[in-house]
C-alpha positions as CSV (number, residue, x, y, z in Angstrom):
1,M,90.1,-7.2,105.2
2,K,90.4,-4.7,108.1
3,T,93.7,-3.1,106.4
4,K,91.7,-2.0,103.5
5,K,88.4,-1.0,105.2
6,F,91.3,1.2,107.1
7,A,93.0,2.4,103.9
8,F,89.6,3.4,102.5
9,A,88.5,5.5,105.6
10,A,91.9,7.2,105.6
11,L,91.8,8.0,101.8
12,L,87.9,9.3,102.4
13,L,88.9,11.4,105.3
14,A,92.0,12.6,103.2
15,L,89.6,13.7,100.4
16,I,87.6,15.4,102.5
17,G,90.2,17.5,104.3
18,T,91.5,18.2,100.9
19,E,87.8,19.8,99.7
20,V,87.8,21.5,103.3
21,A,91.2,23.2,102.7
22,V,90.7,24.2,99.1
23,A,87.2,26.0,100.0
24,Q,88.9,27.8,103.0
25,Q,91.3,29.4,100.3
26,Q,88.6,31.0,98.2
27,Q,89.9,34.7,97.3
28,Y,87.5,37.8,97.6
29,A,87.8,41.2,96.0
30,M,86.9,44.2,97.8
31,F,84.7,46.8,96.7
32,T,86.5,50.4,96.0
33,G,83.3,52.2,96.5
34,N,83.2,53.4,92.8
35,R,80.0,52.6,90.9
36,Q,77.9,53.9,88.0
37,Q,74.5,53.4,87.2
38,V,73.8,51.6,84.1
39,T,71.5,49.6,81.8
40,L,71.7,45.9,82.2
41,M,71.6,43.5,79.1
42,T,68.0,43.0,80.3
43,G,66.9,46.5,79.7
44,G,66.6,46.9,83.4
45,A,68.9,49.5,85.6
46,G,71.6,48.2,87.7
47,W,74.9,49.1,88.9
48,N,78.3,48.7,87.6
49,C,80.6,48.4,90.5
50,E,84.6,48.4,90.4
51,Y,86.1,45.5,93.1
52,R,90.2,45.4,93.8
53,Y,92.1,42.2,94.0
54,G,95.4,43.1,94.8
55,A,96.9,45.4,92.3
56,Q,94.2,44.9,89.8
57,T,90.8,46.6,89.6
58,F,88.1,45.1,87.6
59,W,84.0,46.1,87.2
60,R,80.9,43.7,87.9
61,A,77.3,44.9,87.0
62,F,74.5,43.7,89.5
63,S,70.9,44.5,89.6
64,L,69.7,47.8,90.7
65,S,67.8,46.0,93.9
66,Q,71.2,44.1,94.7
67,G,73.4,46.8,94.6
68,C,77.3,46.7,95.1
69,P,78.2,43.9,97.5
70,S,81.2,44.8,99.7
71,S,83.1,42.0,98.6
72,V,82.9,39.3,95.6
73,P,84.4,35.7,95.1
74,I,86.9,35.1,92.2
């Protein structure tokens, strides 16, 4: 019986450790400094912000009040 409890506890700790490792591997794209003021689909004003991840760039829209975050998770 103790062996089953130990095995279960070891498995639980291994799963928790895996989740922590995956969370720490989150990748982020960095803001390039390029932005354009745009009209959002909601009709409000916003920013179209350019981000770089490795050799690739992409644009992401944010509300005018939020601005362009320095990094975004990908």
